[in-house]
N, C-alpha and C positions, 0 to 999 in steps of 0.2 A: 498563580496561573489563572488566566481570565475564567470567569463561571460561564461565559458563553460558548466555551467548549467542553467537550468530552472526550477524554483519553480512551482510545481503542487500541486492539493489538491486530496484526495481521495473522488471521487464523490459519490460512491456508490458499492454496491456488488450486485451479482446475482448468486443464486445456479445454476451449471450446471450438467449435467449428470455424468461427471468425477471430479468434484471438486467445484470451485467457480471463477467466474469472477469479477475482482477488476477494477473498472473504475478509472483512474487517468487522470487529465487534468486541462487546465486552459481555459481562454478565446478564444484561438485560435485554440485547439485541445484536443481532449479525446482520450485516447487510453486504451487498455484493457491488463490486465496481468491475466493468468489463474493460479490458484494457487490449494493446495490440500484443501479438504473440512475442515478438522481441523482448519488450521489456517484462512480460509474464515470464519467459524463460530465465531472465536475470534474476528475478525475484524468487523463483523457484531454486536457482543455483545458490543464491545468497543464503536462503532459508536451510539449505541443506549443507551449507559451508562447503560447497564442491570446489574442488582446485581446478583452476583453468589453465589451459595452456599459454595463452595471451591475455593481455588485459582487456577488457571491455569497455565500452563508454563511460560505466558508471564508474569503473575502477580508474580510468584517465582522469574524471572529474574529481575523485578522491585525491589522486596524486596532485593535482593543482591546488584544491584545498589545503592539503598538507603543506605543500611549498610556501602558501601564503600565511601560514598560521592560522588556519581556519578550521572549523569542524563544524558538522551537522549537529545543531542544538535541539531541534524538534521540527516536525512538518505539521502542517494544518490543511485539511480538506475544508476549504473555507466558503465554497459557493456551489451550486448546482443549478445549471440553466440549460434548456434545450436539449437535455439528457446528457449533459456533460459536467463532470465534477473538475473543480478547479482548486488548485492547491498553491500553497505558500511554503517556501523552503526557508527556515530560519536558521541563519548561521552566527557563530560567534568567531569573531576575529580577534586574535591577540598575538601581536608581532612587535619587532622594534619600531616600526613606523606607526603602527596603531596599537595604543596601549590596550584598549578593550573596546570593541564595537560589536553591536548586533546588527547583522543585516536581514533583511526581509525581501525575499526574490520570488515573483511570479514564476510558477512552474506548472507543468502538467501533474495531475494528481498521481498518475502512473510513476513518473520519475521521482516525485516526492516520496512515494511509498517504497520503491527500489533502495534510494539512498537512506531512508530511515531502516531498512531491513539490513542493508550493508554495514551501515555504521551505527547500528544497535541504537538508534534514536526514537523517542517516543513519538507516536502519531496521534494527533488530536483531530475531532470532526466538531465542525460548527454545530450547535444544537439545532439551529435552524436547517441545517442539511440533515441532520440525522432523522429529524421529525419527517422529511419528505421521502426517506428510503423505507422499503419493503424489509420486514423483518423476516430472514430467511434461515433462521437458526435450526428449523428442523431439516430444511435441504442440507444446510451444513453438516449436521450430524450423520445424515445418511453418507454424504459423501466421505466424511472423516471414518466412518465405519465401515466403509467399503460396500455398503448397500444403497448405492445410488440409483442403480435401475433395478426395477422390480417389475415382474409379469404379472399383469392383470389376470386373476383366474377366471373372470367371466369372459374375455373376448379376446385373449392373447395379446393384448396391446402392451407395449413397455412404457412405464410410468417412471419419469424423473423426479 
């Protein structure tokens, strides 16, 4: 694997007023990507392995990949410009037409993350992108422990 990328895991999600926060990270750093509510809900459902009544968009994409003899090999969050994360979806295709081929497709980072969670594929982040992110490890641990909102004893304000 390229040394310009670092493997991270999807640590969790948190609904927000405008969508959803997805926490990604490793032992050294946790960062957050804000995404739209629909994809955020899909990621939450995939992480819980919750059964769905009807196939969703990411399920449909998975069925198409399967029919073509392809699978999600990995995803890479490869760039960050103007407050937007960019992703690459790496597919491995192996069927009677294509003996073996690796495809790299431009995709929204949120869709890349959703597909990685759904198909248990690794997530990588370019080191140059990781360096631009703020470490929110402390916030994530508060979210994880259920202690996200605290009351400031001095002035009764809520602290997130």
